[in-house]
C-alpha positions as CSV (number, residue, x, y, z in Angstrom):
1,M,1.9,32.3,13.8
2,S,4.3,29.4,13.0
3,K,5.3,29.3,9.3
4,F,6.2,26.2,7.2
5,E,6.2,25.3,3.6
6,V,4.3,22.0,4.1
7,I,2.1,20.8,7.0
8,V,1.3,17.1,7.4
9,V,-1.7,16.3,9.6
10,G,-1.5,12.8,11.3
11,G,1.5,10.7,12.4
12,G,0.3,7.3,11.0
13,H,1.9,5.5,8.1
14,A,0.7,7.9,5.5
15,G,1.7,10.9,7.6
16,C,5.2,9.6,8.4
17,E,5.9,8.9,4.8
18,A,4.4,12.2,3.6
19,A,6.4,14.2,6.2
20,F,9.7,12.4,5.4
21,A,9.2,12.8,1.6
22,S,8.4,16.5,2.0
23,A,11.3,17.2,4.2
24,R,13.7,15.2,2.0
25,S,12.4,17.3,-0.9
26,G,13.8,20.3,0.8
27,A,10.6,21.8,2.1
28,K,10.3,23.1,5.7
29,T,7.8,20.6,7.0
30,A,5.6,20.3,10.1
31,L,4.1,17.0,11.2
32,I,1.1,17.7,13.5
33,T,0.0,14.8,15.6
34,L,-2.3,14.3,18.6
35,K,0.5,12.7,20.6
36,L,4.1,11.9,20.1
37,E,3.7,8.2,21.0
38,G,1.1,7.9,18.2
39,I,3.7,8.4,15.5
40,G,4.2,5.2,13.5
41,Q,1.7,3.3,15.6
42,M,0.4,0.0,14.2
43,S,-3.3,0.4,14.9
44,C,-4.4,-3.0,13.6
45,N,-2.3,-6.0,12.7
46,P,1.4,-6.1,13.6
47,A,2.7,-6.9,10.1
48,I,4.0,-5.2,7.0
49,G,3.8,-6.4,3.4
50,G,2.0,-9.3,1.8
51,L,0.7,-10.0,-1.7
52,G,0.7,-6.7,-3.6
53,K,1.4,-4.9,-0.4
54,G,5.0,-6.1,-0.3
55,H,5.5,-4.6,-3.8
56,L,4.3,-1.3,-2.5
57,V,6.8,-1.4,0.4
58,R,9.7,-2.2,-2.0
59,E,8.6,0.8,-4.2
60,I,8.4,3.1,-1.3
61,D,11.9,2.0,-0.3
62,A,13.1,2.5,-3.9
63,M,11.9,6.1,-3.7
64,G,13.9,6.7,-0.6
65,G,11.0,6.2,1.8
66,I,11.2,4.8,5.4
67,M,8.7,2.0,5.8
68,G,11.0,-0.7,4.4
69,T,14.1,0.1,6.5
70,T,11.9,0.5,9.6
71,A,10.2,-2.8,9.0
72,D,13.5,-4.5,8.5
73,K,14.7,-3.3,11.9
74,A,11.5,-4.2,13.7
75,G,10.7,-7.5,11.9
76,I,10.6,-10.6,14.0
77,Q,9.5,-13.1,11.3
78,F,10.0,-12.8,7.6
79,R,8.2,-14.8,5.0
80,L,8.0,-14.6,1.2
81,L,4.4,-15.3,0.2
82,N,3.7,-17.2,-3.1
83,R,7.2,-18.6,-3.2
84,S,6.0,-21.6,-5.2
85,K,4.5,-19.3,-7.9
86,G,6.0,-17.0,-10.5
87,P,8.4,-14.2,-9.3
88,A,5.9,-11.5,-10.4
89,V,3.4,-12.4,-7.7
90,R,5.7,-13.2,-4.8
91,G,5.2,-10.8,-1.9
92,P,7.5,-10.2,1.0
93,R,5.8,-10.0,4.4
94,A,7.1,-9.7,7.9
95,Q,5.7,-9.9,11.4
96,M,6.6,-6.8,13.4
97,D,7.5,-6.1,17.0
98,R,4.8,-3.4,17.4
99,S,6.8,-1.3,19.9
100,L,10.0,-1.6,18.0
101,Y,8.4,-0.4,14.8
102,S,7.0,2.8,16.3
103,H,10.3,3.3,18.2
104,F,12.3,3.2,15.0
105,M,9.8,5.3,13.1
106,Q,9.8,8.0,15.8
107,K,13.6,8.0,15.9
108,K,13.7,8.6,12.1
109,V,11.1,11.3,12.2
110,R,13.0,13.1,15.0
111,A,16.3,12.9,13.2
112,T,15.0,14.2,9.8
113,P,16.3,17.7,8.8
114,N,13.6,20.2,7.8
115,L,11.0,18.3,9.8
116,Q,9.4,19.5,13.1
117,V,6.8,17.6,15.1
118,I,4.0,19.7,16.7
119,V,1.6,18.1,19.2
120,G,-1.9,19.4,18.8
121,E,-5.3,18.8,17.2
122,V,-6.1,20.3,13.8
123,V,-9.7,21.5,13.8
124,D,-9.8,23.8,10.8
125,L,-8.1,24.8,7.5
126,N,-6.8,28.3,7.1
127,M,-8.1,29.5,3.7
128,T,-7.2,32.4,1.5
129,H,-9.2,33.1,-1.7
130,G,-10.2,29.4,-1.9
131,E,-6.7,28.1,-1.4
132,V,-5.4,26.3,1.7
133,K,-2.7,28.3,3.5
134,G,-2.4,26.4,6.7
135,V,-4.3,24.9,9.6
136,V,-6.0,26.1,12.9
137,L,-5.3,24.1,16.1
138,A,-7.8,23.4,18.9
139,D,-6.1,26.2,21.0
140,D,-6.9,28.7,18.1
141,S,-3.3,29.0,17.1
142,V,-2.6,29.1,13.4
143,V,0.2,27.2,11.6
144,S,0.7,28.5,8.0
145,A,2.1,26.7,5.0
146,Q,1.8,26.6,1.2
147,A,0.4,23.1,1.2
148,V,-1.4,20.8,3.7
149,V,-1.5,17.0,3.6
150,L,-4.4,15.4,5.6
151,T,-3.7,11.8,6.7
152,T,-6.5,11.4,9.2
153,G,-6.9,7.6,9.0
154,T,-10.1,6.5,10.8
155,F,-10.3,9.6,12.9
156,L,-12.8,11.7,10.9
157,R,-16.1,11.4,12.9
158,G,-14.8,7.9,13.9
159,V,-17.2,5.7,15.9
160,I,-16.2,2.5,17.5
161,R,-18.9,-0.1,17.6
162,L,-19.0,-3.1,19.9
163,G,-22.3,-4.9,20.0
164,D,-24.9,-2.2,20.6
165,K,-22.3,0.2,22.0
166,A,-21.2,3.3,20.0
167,I,-18.1,5.1,21.2
168,P,-16.8,8.2,19.3
169,A,-13.1,7.5,18.7
170,G,-10.5,7.6,16.0
171,R,-9.1,4.3,17.4
172,I,-9.2,2.7,20.8
173,G,-8.1,5.2,23.4
174,D,-8.0,8.2,21.0
175,P,-10.7,10.9,20.4
176,A,-12.4,11.3,17.0
177,A,-11.7,14.3,14.8
178,V,-15.2,15.8,14.7
179,R,-14.5,19.5,14.1
180,L,-12.2,18.8,11.2
181,A,-14.7,16.5,9.6
182,Q,-17.4,19.1,9.9
183,R,-15.1,21.6,8.2
184,L,-14.4,19.3,5.3
185,A,-18.2,18.7,4.9
186,H,-18.7,22.5,5.0
187,L,-16.2,22.8,2.1
188,E,-18.4,20.5,0.1
189,L,-15.8,17.8,-0.4
190,P,-17.6,14.6,-1.4
191,L,-17.7,12.6,1.8
192,G,-18.8,9.1,2.5
193,R,-18.6,6.5,5.3
194,L,-16.6,3.3,5.4
195,K,-15.9,0.8,8.1
196,T,-13.1,-1.6,9.1
197,G,-12.5,-3.9,12.1
198,T,-9.9,-5.5,14.3
199,P,-9.9,-8.8,16.3
200,P,-9.6,-9.2,20.1
201,R,-6.0,-9.3,21.5
202,L,-5.0,-12.4,23.4
203,N,-2.7,-13.1,26.4
204,G,-0.1,-15.4,24.9
205,Q,0.6,-16.9,28.3
206,T,-2.9,-18.4,28.4
207,I,-2.6,-20.1,25.0
208,N,-2.0,-23.8,24.7
209,W,0.8,-23.5,22.1
210,D,1.6,-27.2,22.2
211,A,-1.8,-27.9,20.6
212,L,-1.2,-25.7,17.7
213,I,0.6,-25.9,14.3
214,E,3.9,-23.9,14.4
215,Q,4.5,-21.5,11.6
216,P,8.3,-20.6,11.4
217,G,9.7,-17.9,9.3
218,D,11.9,-18.4,6.2
219,K,15.4,-19.7,6.8
220,K,16.7,-17.2,4.3
221,P,14.7,-14.0,5.0
222,V,13.8,-11.7,2.2
223,M,14.1,-8.1,3.3
224,F,12.0,-5.1,2.3
225,S,14.7,-2.5,1.9
226,F,17.4,-2.7,-0.9
227,L,19.8,-1.4,1.8
228,S,19.2,-4.3,4.3
229,Q,21.1,-7.5,4.4
230,Q,19.5,-9.5,7.2
231,P,17.1,-9.0,10.2
232,E,18.3,-7.1,13.2
233,A,15.7,-8.3,15.8
234,E,15.4,-11.8,17.3
235,Q,13.3,-14.1,15.1
236,I,10.3,-16.0,16.4
237,A,7.7,-18.5,15.2
238,C,3.9,-17.9,14.9
239,A,1.2,-20.5,15.1
240,I,-1.9,-21.6,13.2
241,T,-5.3,-22.7,14.5
242,H,-8.8,-23.0,13.1
243,T,-12.3,-22.0,13.9
244,N,-14.8,-25.0,14.0
245,A,-18.4,-25.9,13.8
246,K,-18.9,-24.8,17.5
247,T,-17.3,-21.5,16.8
248,H,-19.6,-20.9,13.8
249,E,-22.7,-21.9,15.7
250,I,-21.9,-19.4,18.5
251,I,-21.4,-16.6,16.0
252,H,-24.4,-17.5,13.9
253,N,-26.7,-17.6,16.9
254,N,-25.6,-14.1,18.0
255,L,-25.5,-12.3,14.7
256,T,-28.2,-9.9,15.7
257,Q,-25.9,-8.7,18.5
258,S,-23.1,-7.9,16.1
259,A,-22.8,-4.2,15.2
260,I,-22.2,-5.3,11.6
261,Y,-25.3,-7.5,11.4
262,G,-27.4,-5.7,14.0
263,G,-28.3,-2.8,11.7
264,H,-25.8,-0.3,13.2
265,F,-23.8,0.2,9.9
266,D,-24.8,1.6,6.6
267,S,-21.2,1.7,5.3
268,S,-19.1,-0.9,3.4
269,G,-16.3,-2.8,4.9
270,P,-13.2,-4.4,3.3
271,R,-14.4,-7.4,1.2
272,Y,-10.9,-9.0,1.2
273,C,-10.4,-8.7,5.0
274,P,-13.9,-9.7,6.3
275,S,-15.0,-10.0,9.9
276,I,-15.5,-13.5,11.3
277,E,-19.3,-12.7,11.2
278,D,-19.0,-12.1,7.4
279,K,-17.1,-15.3,6.9
280,V,-19.7,-17.4,8.7
281,V,-22.5,-15.8,6.7
282,R,-20.9,-15.6,3.3
283,F,-19.3,-19.1,3.4
284,P,-22.0,-21.3,5.2
285,D,-20.5,-24.5,3.7
286,R,-17.1,-23.9,5.3
287,T,-16.6,-25.7,8.6
288,S,-13.5,-23.9,9.6
289,H,-11.3,-20.9,8.9
290,Q,-7.6,-20.4,9.5
291,V,-6.5,-18.2,12.4
292,F,-2.9,-17.0,12.5
293,L,-1.7,-16.4,16.0
294,E,0.9,-13.6,15.7
295,P,2.9,-12.4,18.7
296,E,2.9,-8.6,18.8
297,G,6.5,-8.3,20.1
298,L,9.5,-9.7,21.9
299,T,8.8,-8.0,25.2
300,T,5.0,-8.5,25.4
301,H,2.7,-11.5,25.8
302,V,0.0,-9.9,23.6
303,V,-1.0,-12.0,20.6
304,Y,-2.9,-10.9,17.5
305,P,-5.3,-13.6,16.2
306,N,-5.4,-12.7,12.5
307,G,-8.6,-13.8,10.9
308,I,-11.3,-13.2,13.5
309,S,-12.1,-9.5,13.4
310,T,-15.4,-8.9,15.1
311,S,-17.9,-6.4,16.5
312,L,-19.8,-8.9,18.7
313,P,-20.3,-8.0,22.4
314,E,-17.5,-8.9,24.8
315,D,-19.2,-12.0,26.3
316,I,-19.9,-13.5,22.9
317,Q,-16.3,-12.8,21.8
318,T,-15.0,-14.6,24.9
319,E,-17.3,-17.6,24.2
320,Y,-16.4,-18.0,20.5
321,V,-12.7,-17.4,21.0
322,R,-12.5,-20.1,23.7
323,S,-14.2,-22.6,21.3
324,I,-11.1,-22.6,19.1
325,R,-8.4,-25.2,19.6
326,G,-5.5,-24.0,21.8
327,L,-7.6,-21.0,23.0
328,E,-9.8,-22.9,25.4
329,R,-8.6,-21.0,28.5
330,V,-7.3,-17.9,26.8
331,E,-7.7,-14.4,28.3
332,I,-8.7,-11.5,26.1
333,T,-6.6,-8.4,26.8
334,Q,-8.5,-6.1,24.5
335,F,-11.8,-6.9,22.8
336,G,-12.2,-6.6,19.0
337,Y,-14.3,-3.8,17.5
338,A,-15.5,-2.3,14.3
339,I,-14.9,1.4,13.4
340,E,-16.8,3.6,11.0
341,Y,-15.3,6.9,9.7
342,D,-15.6,9.5,7.0
343,Y,-13.6,9.4,3.8
344,V,-13.4,11.6,0.8
345,D,-14.3,10.3,-2.7
346,P,-10.8,10.0,-4.3
347,R,-12.3,10.9,-7.6
348,A,-12.1,14.5,-6.2
349,L,-8.3,14.3,-6.4
350,T,-5.6,14.7,-9.1
351,Y,-2.7,12.3,-9.8
352,S,-0.7,14.3,-7.3
353,L,-3.4,13.6,-4.6
354,Q,-4.2,17.3,-4.5
355,T,-7.9,18.1,-4.3
356,K,-9.3,19.5,-7.5
357,A,-11.5,22.0,-5.7
358,M,-8.8,23.5,-3.5
359,K,-5.3,24.3,-4.3
360,G,-2.8,23.4,-1.6
361,L,-4.9,20.6,0.0
362,F,-3.6,17.0,-0.4
363,L,-5.1,13.8,1.0
364,A,-3.4,10.5,1.7
365,G,-4.3,7.2,3.4
366,Q,-7.7,6.0,4.6
367,I,-9.2,9.4,4.1
368,N,-9.1,8.4,0.4
369,G,-11.0,5.1,0.9
370,T,-8.1,2.7,1.2
371,T,-7.2,0.1,3.9
372,G,-3.8,-1.1,5.0
373,Y,-0.5,0.5,6.2
374,E,1.2,-0.1,2.9
375,E,-1.4,1.6,0.7
376,A,-1.4,4.5,3.2
377,A,2.4,4.9,3.1
378,G,2.4,4.8,-0.7
379,Q,-0.1,7.6,-0.9
380,G,1.8,9.5,1.7
381,L,4.9,9.4,-0.4
382,V,3.1,10.7,-3.4
383,A,1.3,13.5,-1.5
384,G,4.4,14.5,0.4
385,I,6.6,14.8,-2.7
386,N,3.9,16.9,-4.5
387,A,3.0,19.1,-1.6
388,A,6.7,20.0,-1.3
389,R,6.9,20.6,-5.1
390,L,3.8,22.9,-4.9
391,S,5.4,24.9,-2.1
392,Q,8.5,25.3,-4.3
393,H,6.5,26.3,-7.4
394,Q,7.5,23.1,-9.3
395,D,5.3,20.9,-11.5
396,P,3.8,17.8,-9.9
397,I,5.3,14.3,-10.2
398,N,3.0,11.6,-11.2
399,F,3.4,7.8,-11.0
400,S,2.3,5.8,-14.1
401,R,0.5,2.5,-13.7
402,S,3.0,1.1,-16.2
403,E,5.9,1.8,-13.9
404,S,4.7,1.1,-10.4
405,Y,2.0,-0.4,-8.1
406,I,1.9,3.1,-6.5
407,G,0.8,4.4,-9.9
408,V,-1.8,1.6,-10.2
409,M,-3.2,2.5,-6.8
410,V,-3.5,6.2,-7.4
411,D,-5.0,5.7,-10.9
412,D,-7.5,3.2,-9.6
413,L,-8.5,5.6,-6.8
414,I,-8.9,8.8,-8.8
415,T,-10.5,7.1,-11.8
416,K,-12.8,4.5,-10.3
417,G,-13.4,5.7,-6.8
418,V,-14.2,3.2,-4.1
419,T,-17.3,1.4,-2.9
420,E,-15.4,-0.5,-0.2
421,P,-11.9,0.0,1.4
422,Y,-9.4,-0.3,-1.4
423,R,-6.7,-3.0,-1.0
424,M,-3.8,-3.7,-3.3
425,F,-3.5,-7.0,-5.1
426,T,-1.0,-8.1,-7.8
427,S,-4.1,-8.8,-10.0
428,R,-4.8,-5.0,-10.2
429,A,-1.6,-4.4,-12.2
430,E,-1.8,-5.3,-15.9
431,F,1.9,-4.9,-16.1
432,R,2.7,-7.1,-13.1
433,L,5.3,-9.2,-15.0
434,S,7.6,-6.2,-15.1
435,L,6.4,-4.6,-11.8
436,R,8.1,-7.2,-9.7
437,A,9.2,-6.7,-6.1
438,D,12.8,-7.5,-7.0
439,N,13.2,-4.8,-9.6
440,A,11.5,-1.9,-7.8
441,D,14.8,-0.1,-7.5
442,Q,15.5,-0.4,-11.2
443,R,12.1,1.1,-11.9
444,L,12.0,3.9,-9.4
445,T,15.3,4.8,-7.8
446,P,16.5,6.8,-10.9
447,K,13.4,9.0,-10.5
448,A,14.1,9.3,-6.7
449,I,17.8,10.3,-7.5
450,E,16.6,12.9,-10.0
451,L,14.2,14.4,-7.3
452,G,16.9,14.4,-4.7
453,L,15.1,12.0,-2.4
454,V,17.8,9.4,-1.8
455,S,20.8,9.4,0.5
456,E,24.3,9.1,-0.8
457,I,24.5,5.6,0.6
458,R,21.4,4.5,-1.3
459,R,22.6,6.1,-4.5
460,R,25.9,4.2,-4.2
461,V,24.2,0.9,-3.4
462,F,21.9,1.3,-6.4
463,E,24.7,2.2,-8.8
464,A,26.8,-0.8,-7.6
465,K,23.8,-3.1,-8.2
466,E,23.3,-1.7,-11.7
467,A,26.9,-2.3,-12.5
468,K,26.7,-5.9,-11.3
469,L,23.6,-6.5,-13.4
470,S,25.2,-5.0,-16.5
471,A,28.3,-7.0,-16.0
472,A,26.4,-10.3,-15.4
473,K,24.2,-9.8,-18.5
474,S,27.2,-9.0,-20.7
475,L,28.9,-12.2,-19.4
476,L,25.8,-14.2,-20.3
477,R,25.4,-12.6,-23.7
478,E,29.0,-13.4,-24.6
479,R,28.6,-17.2,-23.8
480,R,27.2,-19.1,-26.7
481,I,26.3,-22.8,-27.2
482,F,24.9,-25.0,-30.0
483,P,21.8,-27.1,-29.3
484,M,23.7,-30.4,-29.5
485,E,26.3,-29.3,-27.0
486,A,23.5,-28.0,-24.7
487,K,21.8,-31.4,-24.9
488,G,24.9,-32.9,-23.5
489,H,24.5,-30.7,-20.4
490,G,20.9,-31.8,-19.9
491,I,19.3,-28.7,-21.6
492,K,16.8,-29.6,-24.3
493,L,16.6,-27.2,-27.3
494,S,15.2,-27.3,-30.8
495,M,17.8,-29.0,-32.9
496,D,17.9,-26.1,-35.4
497,G,21.7,-25.6,-35.3
498,V,21.3,-22.0,-34.0
499,Q,23.6,-20.8,-31.3
500,R,22.0,-19.6,-28.0
501,T,23.5,-17.1,-25.6
502,G,23.5,-17.7,-21.8
503,L,20.6,-15.2,-21.6
504,D,18.7,-17.1,-24.3
505,L,19.0,-20.3,-22.2
506,L,17.7,-18.6,-19.1
507,S,14.4,-17.8,-20.9
508,Y,13.6,-21.5,-20.4
509,A,11.9,-22.0,-17.1
510,E,13.9,-25.1,-16.1
511,V,17.3,-23.4,-16.7
512,N,19.1,-21.3,-14.0
513,V,22.5,-19.6,-13.6
514,Q,23.7,-22.3,-11.3
515,Q,23.0,-24.9,-13.9
516,L,24.9,-22.9,-16.6
517,Q,27.9,-22.8,-14.3
518,N,28.4,-26.5,-15.3
519,I,29.0,-25.2,-18.9
520,W,30.8,-21.9,-18.1
521,P,32.4,-22.1,-14.6
522,E,33.2,-18.3,-14.8
523,L,29.5,-17.6,-14.2
524,G,30.1,-18.6,-10.6
525,Q,31.3,-15.0,-10.1
526,I,27.8,-13.7,-10.5
527,D,26.2,-12.7,-7.1
528,P,23.3,-15.0,-6.3
529,E,20.9,-12.1,-5.8
530,I,21.9,-10.7,-9.2
531,A,21.5,-14.1,-10.8
532,E,18.0,-14.5,-9.4
533,Q,16.9,-11.1,-10.7
534,I,18.2,-11.9,-14.2
535,E,16.5,-15.3,-14.1
536,N,13.2,-13.5,-13.2
537,E,13.6,-11.1,-16.1
538,T,14.5,-13.7,-18.7
539,V,11.8,-16.2,-17.8
540,Y,9.2,-13.5,-18.7
541,S,11.2,-12.0,-21.6
542,R,8.9,-13.3,-24.4
543,Y,5.9,-11.6,-22.7
544,L,7.7,-8.4,-21.6
545,D,8.2,-7.2,-25.2
546,R,4.5,-7.1,-25.7
547,Q,3.9,-5.4,-22.3
548,E,6.5,-2.7,-23.2
549,K,4.6,-1.9,-26.3
550,E,1.3,-1.7,-24.4
551,A,3.1,0.5,-21.7
552,A,4.3,2.8,-24.5
553,T,0.7,3.3,-25.7
554,I,-0.3,4.2,-22.1
555,K,2.5,6.7,-21.8
556,R,1.5,8.3,-25.1
557,D,-2.1,8.7,-24.0
558,E,-1.0,10.0,-20.6
559,K,0.9,12.8,-22.3
560,Y,-2.3,14.0,-24.0
561,R,-3.8,16.2,-21.3
562,L,-7.6,17.0,-21.3
563,P,-8.8,20.5,-20.4
564,Q,-10.3,20.5,-17.0
565,N,-13.1,22.8,-18.1
566,L,-14.6,20.4,-20.5
567,N,-18.4,20.1,-20.2
568,Y,-19.1,16.5,-21.1
569,S,-22.8,17.1,-20.8
570,E,-22.7,18.8,-24.2
571,M,-21.0,15.8,-25.9
572,Q,-24.2,14.2,-27.3
573,G,-22.2,11.5,-29.0
574,L,-21.6,9.9,-25.6
575,S,-24.1,7.9,-23.6
576,G,-25.7,9.6,-20.6
577,E,-23.9,7.3,-18.2
578,L,-20.5,8.1,-19.7
579,R,-21.3,11.9,-19.6
580,A,-22.2,11.6,-15.9
581,K,-19.0,9.7,-15.1
582,L,-16.8,12.0,-17.1
583,N,-18.2,15.1,-15.4
584,T,-17.7,13.5,-12.0
585,I,-14.1,12.3,-12.6
586,K,-12.9,15.1,-14.9
587,P,-10.1,12.9,-16.3
588,Q,-6.8,14.7,-16.5
589,T,-5.4,12.7,-19.5
590,L,-6.7,10.7,-22.5
591,G,-5.3,7.6,-20.8
592,Q,-7.2,8.2,-17.6
593,A,-10.4,8.7,-19.6
594,G,-9.8,5.4,-21.4
595,R,-9.8,3.6,-18.1
596,I,-13.2,4.8,-16.9
597,E,-15.6,1.9,-16.6
598,G,-17.8,1.7,-19.7
599,M,-15.5,3.7,-21.9
600,T,-15.2,2.3,-25.5
601,P,-12.6,3.0,-28.2
602,S,-15.2,4.9,-30.3
603,A,-16.3,7.1,-27.3
604,L,-12.6,7.8,-26.6
605,A,-12.0,8.8,-30.2
606,Y,-15.1,11.0,-30.1
607,I,-13.7,12.8,-27.0
608,L,-10.4,13.3,-28.7
609,A,-12.0,14.6,-31.9
610,T,-14.2,17.0,-29.9
611,V,-11.2,18.4,-28.0
612,Q,-9.2,18.8,-31.2
613,R,-12.0,20.7,-32.9
614,G,-12.3,23.1,-30.0
615,Q,-13.0,22.7,-26.3
616,V,-16.5,22.3,-25.1
617,A,-16.1,24.5,-22.1
618,S,-18.3,24.4,-19.0
């Protein structure tokens, strides 16, 4: 029997981040995967980041994770989305070289101390007195550990559907995890079914690129990692085309042949990443939809047509794809498909992503009802840290929704559950003005340093940046100007005779550090990146004070822990609907209870009073 402290099952984005975080936490860790080449594989689109998602990658990096640095090495086109909008909602995104990404991820996994890769299929959990103590492989060998992290992606009873075809698989070319799914069902974990899809892949040599709109990357790329300065791989352009009336007619006429609309699915798919069939049905007045043609790498001709995921039969896929401008003679190298799979209701988890029913079992990624590489990696980080801490007999580490998008995601999942694959958006974060991508290191790296998760290089880089920020702010506070003098430099202020500091001036949206250099030339010594972050902070300053007070309230309520043996059914002062929700979710804190849908201030006060009078035990 092989012995470890933590076992991570699955080598996808959640699994890699979980294994790395566990090993960096000092736990002897095993990463068990079906095949070595599957580690770090990008199963769907060849891109990292985006709106909300880019924030997650920055936070993972700030915690010493590996997605950001890997993406920076493998990125072949970088773009900052929402550049014209406020800094809080700007999201870094990059096109990846698919093979480079998995190559660099595998290299990092192999080089990580305390981490061993085992090739095999996990078919069962090794249980002792209701606690998970390891896993059983298909060859009946046992690998033991104090904690197990399942990151099974779409593999649990996965079924690929293409037209009326149904193929058991975890993804194209890989078998489904049937025996493990059956074991989880036997353990009475609350399972459900979800679905997602992928578009056909195209041969770029058969695309008429001259007929398309070129989409270049940013001239000044914004990187994911706080350790990166610039891209390492060759940079390329993507292209944009559009569906048309003919495309929509072909799809509409063949909806009954789609697995999605042909009655083959009972599960829900991602509302914010719909199939082309969904787009045609849900938006009948739209005559076209954008399609982004994204090359999958520098040494391959395969192109990913982002925006036309489908489960139509092969012949219909060929017909509708060739109706699109620039793709009239295109060859399809792999047909699109939909996949349906098991997931566990995330309301069965704690903030550490450990299951409430079984000590030692952690879940991360699509098994928790999410979609996307970034959401998976963020959960992997949380589960990996906490699995290691459990194995070392330490208290769990939680992420608050007032400090991170990671905290928002985890709280949303375990409090609200999912009815469709969960995707991160900036709109999900009520404190998004302070949870910007540019300050993820200020928010989270101190926590990572305290936990021993960061390298010496990262610690020094962070401390140097902190020193620069402090020095720049001091410089700006020391510079003062009267309104009349400011007017002479083109800055309009209220003529109240009150002096303003340089920081005060930056709170006006039209004022930046470069402009202030005309008044105080010595400000030219401030690093442009530092100047931009200070500008981002000050432009929101009048709102941040209020947010900080609201965040303090959340932190106070999060500290008030609710007994897990409360029987809410006996709390007659609550509505029947609330009692049912509370018994399902079993909130860990007063703050979490307050975020349950339908909770009112009076109901929350009633719960608090009931607990303070004496627990209503189940």
